[in-house]
C-alpha positions in Angstrom: 39.3 -3.5 -14.8 35.7 -2.3 -15.2 33.6 -2.4 -12.0 30.5 -4.7 -12.4 27.4 -4.1 -10.2 25.6 -7.4 -9.7 21.8 -7.1 -9.1 22.1 -9.3 -6.1 24.0 -6.5 -4.3 21.2 -4.0 -5.1 18.5 -6.5 -3.9 20.3 -6.9 -0.6 20.6 -3.1 -0.2 17.0 -2.5 -1.1 15.7 -5.2 1.3 17.8 -3.8 4.1 16.8 -0.2 3.4 13.1 -1.2 3.5 13.3 -3.2 6.7 16.2 -1.3 8.4 17.1 -4.7 9.9 19.7 -7.1 8.5 18.1 -10.1 10.0 14.6 -9.4 8.5 16.1 -8.5 5.2 18.1 -11.7 5.1 14.9 -13.7 5.9 13.1 -11.9 3.0 15.8 -12.8 0.6 16.3 -16.4 1.9 20.0 -15.8 2.5 22.2 -15.9 5.6 22.6 -12.7 7.5 26.4 -12.9 7.2 26.1 -13.2 3.4 23.8 -10.2 3.2 26.1 -8.1 5.4 29.0 -9.1 3.1 27.1 -8.0 0.0 26.2 -4.6 1.5 29.9 -4.1 2.4 30.8 -5.0 -1.1 28.3 -2.6 -2.6 29.6 0.2 -0.3 33.1 -0.6 -1.4 32.1 -0.4 -5.1 30.4 2.9 -4.6 32.9 4.4 -2.2 30.3 5.5 0.3 28.6 4.2 3.5 25.0 3.3 2.8 23.9 2.6 6.4 24.7 3.9 9.8 24.9 0.8 12.1 24.7 0.6 15.8 24.0 -2.3 18.2 20.4 -1.0 18.4 19.5 0.4 15.0 20.2 0.6 11.3 19.6 3.8 9.4 20.1 5.0 5.8 22.9 7.5 5.3 22.3 10.4 2.8 24.1 8.3 0.2 21.8 5.4 0.9 18.7 7.6 0.6 19.9 8.8 -2.8 20.7 5.3 -4.0 17.4 3.7 -2.9 15.1 5.0 -5.7 17.8 4.4 -8.3 18.4 0.9 -7.1 14.6 0.2 -7.3 14.5 1.5 -10.8 17.5 -0.6 -11.9 16.0 -3.7 -10.4 12.6 -3.0 -12.0 14.3 -2.7 -15.4 16.4 -5.8 -14.8 13.2 -7.8 -13.9 11.3 -6.4 -16.8 14.0 -7.5 -19.2 14.0 -11.0 -17.7 10.2 -11.1 -17.7 10.0 -10.1 -21.4 12.7 -12.7 -22.3 10.6 -15.4 -20.7 7.1 -14.0 -21.4 6.4 -16.6 -24.0 6.7 -19.4 -21.4 5.0 -17.5 -18.5 2.2 -15.7 -20.3 0.1 -18.8 -20.2 -0.3 -18.5 -16.5 -2.8 -15.7 -15.5 -1.9 -13.3 -12.7 -4.5 -13.4 -10.0 -5.1 -10.0 -8.5 -7.3 -9.0 -5.5 -8.6 -5.5 -5.8 -9.3 -5.2 -2.0 -12.9 -4.1 -2.5 -16.2 -5.8 -3.1 -17.2 -3.0 -5.5 -15.6 -1.3 -8.5 -15.6 2.2 -9.9 -13.8 4.3 -12.5 -12.1 6.5 -9.9 -10.9 3.7 -7.6 -7.1 3.3 -7.5 -6.9 -0.5 -8.1 -9.4 -0.4 -11.0 -7.5 2.4 -12.7 -4.1 0.6 -12.3 -5.6 -2.6 -13.6 -7.1 -1.0 -16.6 -3.8 0.6 -17.6 -1.9 -2.6 -17.0 -4.3 -4.6 -19.2 -3.8 -2.1 -22.0 0.0 -2.3 -21.7 0.0 -6.1 -21.5 -2.8 -7.2 -23.9 -1.2 -10.6 -24.6 -1.4 -11.6 -21.0 -4.3 -12.2 -18.6 -4.9 -10.3 -15.4 -7.6 -12.0 -13.4 -9.3 -9.7 -10.9 -11.2 -10.8 -7.8 -12.9 -8.7 -5.2 -12.3 -10.1 -1.8 -12.3 -6.8 0.1 -9.5 -6.8 2.6 -5.7 -6.8 2.5 -5.5 -8.8 5.8 -7.3 -11.7 4.1 -5.4 -11.2 0.9 -2.1 -11.4 2.6 -2.8 -14.9 3.9 -3.7 -15.9 0.3 -0.5 -14.4 -1.0 1.7 -16.3 1.5 -0.2 -19.5 0.6 0.5 -18.8 -3.1 -3.2 -18.8 -3.9 -3.0 -15.1 -5.0 -0.3 -13.1 -6.8 -0.9 -9.5 -5.9 -3.3 -7.2 -4.0 -3.9 -3.6 -3.1 -4.3 -2.1 0.4 -2.7 -0.5 3.5 0.5 -2.5 3.9 1.5 -0.7 7.2 -1.6 -2.0 8.9 -0.5 -5.7 8.5 1.2 -7.4 11.4 5.0 -7.0 11.4 5.7 -10.8 10.8 3.4 -10.7 7.8 5.0 -7.5 6.4 8.4 -9.2 6.7 7.3 -11.9 4.2 5.8 -9.6 1.6 7.0 -6.7 -0.6 5.0 -3.6 -1.5 5.1 -0.6 -3.9 3.5 2.6 -2.6 0.8 3.6 -5.1 -1.4 6.4 -3.9 -2.3 8.5 -0.9 -6.1 8.3 -0.8 -8.1 11.0 1.0 -10.4 9.6 3.8 -14.1 10.5 4.1 -17.2 9.4 5.9 -20.1 7.8 4.3 -23.6 8.0 5.8 -27.3 7.7 5.1 -28.6 10.9 3.5 -31.0 11.2 6.5 -28.1 11.6 9.0 -27.9 15.0 10.8 -24.4 15.6 9.3 -25.3 14.5 5.7 -25.8 18.1 4.4 -22.3 19.2 5.2 -19.9 19.6 2.1 -17.0 18.7 4.3 -16.5 17.6 7.9 -13.8 18.3 10.5 -13.0 15.4 12.8 -14.2 17.5 15.8 -17.7 17.7 14.2 -18.0 13.9 14.6 -18.0 14.2 18.4 -21.1 12.4 19.7 -21.4 10.4 16.5 -19.6 7.0 16.8 -17.7 6.2 13.6 -17.9 2.8 11.9 -14.3 1.6 11.1 -15.4 -1.8 9.9 -13.9 -3.4 13.1 -16.3 -6.3 12.7 -14.6 -7.4 9.5 -11.6 -9.8 10.0 -10.6 -9.4 6.4 -9.9 -5.6 6.8 -8.0 -5.3 10.1 -5.4 -3.1 8.4 -8.2 -0.6 7.7 -9.7 -0.8 11.2 -6.2 -0.1 12.6 -6.0 3.1 10.5 -9.5 4.1 11.7 -8.7 3.4 15.3 -5.6 5.5 15.1 -7.5 8.4 13.5 -10.3 8.3 16.1 -8.0 8.0 19.0 -5.9 11.0 17.9 -9.0 13.2 17.6 -10.8 12.0 20.7 -13.6 10.3 18.8 -15.5 7.1 19.5 -15.8 4.0 17.3 -19.1 2.4 16.5 -20.0 -1.2 17.5 -18.2 -3.8 15.3 -21.2 -5.0 13.2 -21.0 -7.8 10.6 -20.0 -6.0 7.4 -22.1 -5.6 4.3 -21.2 -6.8 0.8 -22.1 -4.9 -2.3 -23.8 -1.6 -3.0 -27.4 -2.5 -2.1 -26.4 -4.2 1.2 -24.2 -1.3 2.1 -27.1 1.1 1.6 -29.3 -1.1 3.9 -26.5 -1.3 6.4 -26.1 2.5 6.6 -29.8 3.1 6.9 -30.2 0.4 9.6 -27.2 1.3 11.9 -27.0 5.1 11.2 -23.3 5.5 12.0 -21.0 7.4 9.7 -18.7 4.8 8.0 -15.0 5.6 7.4 -14.2 5.3 3.7 -12.3 7.1 1.0 -13.1 9.9 -1.4 -14.0 8.8 -5.0 -15.7 5.5 -4.2 -18.9 4.4 -5.9 -22.2 6.1 -5.2 -24.2 4.1 -2.6 -28.0 4.6 -3.0 -29.5 6.8 -0.3 -26.1 7.9 1.1 -23.6 10.7 0.9 -19.8 10.6 1.0 -18.3 13.6 2.9 -14.6 14.4 2.8 -12.8 15.0 6.1 -10.6 18.2 6.4 -8.5 20.1 8.9 -6.6 17.8 8.9 -7.1 15.8 5.7 -6.6 12.2 6.8 -4.8 10.0 4.3 -4.5 6.2 3.6 -1.5 4.9 1.7 -2.5 2.2 -0.8 0.2 -0.1 -1.9 0.6 -2.9 -4.5 1.5 -5.9 -2.4 3.1 -9.2 -3.6 5.6 -11.9 -2.6 9.3 -11.0 -2.7 11.1 -12.0 -5.9 7.9 -12.5 -7.9 8.8 -12.1 -11.6 5.5 -12.3 -13.4 5.1 -10.0 -16.5 1.7 -9.1 -15.2 3.1 -7.8 -12.0 5.6 -5.8 -14.0 2.8 -4.3 -15.9 0.9 -3.4 -12.8 3.9 -1.8 -11.1 4.6 0.2 -14.3 1.0 1.3 -14.5 0.9 2.4 -10.9 4.1 4.5 -11.3 2.9 6.1 -14.5 -0.5 7.1 -13.0 1.2 8.3 -9.8 3.7 10.4 -11.7 1.0 11.9 -13.9 -1.5 12.7 -11.2 0.7 13.3 -8.1 -0.7 10.2 -6.3 2.1 10.2 -3.7 2.3 14.0 -3.1 1.2 14.6 0.4 -1.0 17.7 0.8 -0.2 20.3 3.4 -1.9 19.9 6.7 -2.7 16.2 6.2 -2.7 13.3 8.7 -0.9 10.1 8.0 0.3 7.5 10.5 4.1 7.5 10.9 4.5 3.9 9.6 2.7 4.8 6.3 4.8 8.0 6.0 8.0 6.0 6.3 7.0 3.8 3.4 6.3 6.8 1.2 9.6 8.4 2.2 11.5 5.2 1.5 10.0 4.9 -1.9 10.9 8.6 -2.7 14.3 8.5 -1.0 13.4 11.3 1.4 12.9 11.9 5.1 9.4 11.2 6.4 7.2 14.3 6.6 6.0 15.4 10.0 2.5 16.1 11.1 0.9 12.7 11.4 
């Protein structure tokens, strides 16, 4: 008799591989933990290999599990794409609401580029973009079903929130500091973290919508012995950001490639190069053709431009590195 591989078995495996916890994976899939464990054992029997190393304290992927993970994701994506296309006529009438996790746009910004390619690939549908400016706030909207997808640093969300959402790693963005062009460090082509000593760095700690970004900034500053600036009320828009930088005078943590702010400079950080992992975030099991188009666009751009290739000598929090490694089916890189 031929052996059939049901998508349910692969979904259970992927959820368990991403959470490394059978209980949290079962909650994500809305199934009993015993049923999930049974499905994983069935899959291991079909493939003739153990996929997880289980102890009373931890769950880890075996080499066979790491090899299977990217293939399983690919098969599930194709499966969902087929179903989405089959029902596209009925679902295309509902637009997909996407938060770009920024209050500005630009041709080099990750979310903008993914959105443009997805719109070109899915011209019959409607992708509605909004600009809320923070994954922490967008996550609450996702869980309330008032939003379909967003971009941002998934690893910076609280663990209970991450357990209720799915993510696709999209790009490792390089971190920089933005400051008024009158700042004493504004004439530097690049800056090493040590050169920021004595200059408190604004990590947007005063913005409750971007706590995932403030978490990244706090980790970076702490590791390099730097101080954070006062948590001011955040600006919105290019002109207000320009006034904010001129008024407060603190270098603001941001990313390379953002829009030009009048009267300011954007200086990359080096030695090490700090990175931020940007993911496409959505609810588990979401099967909207617009989400399929976004995921495909992110993968295509990432493959063509090496978006998930980590440069040598870079800095990345361990939780973010684990998400990249899980997506690629590799062991996390050391050094951050």
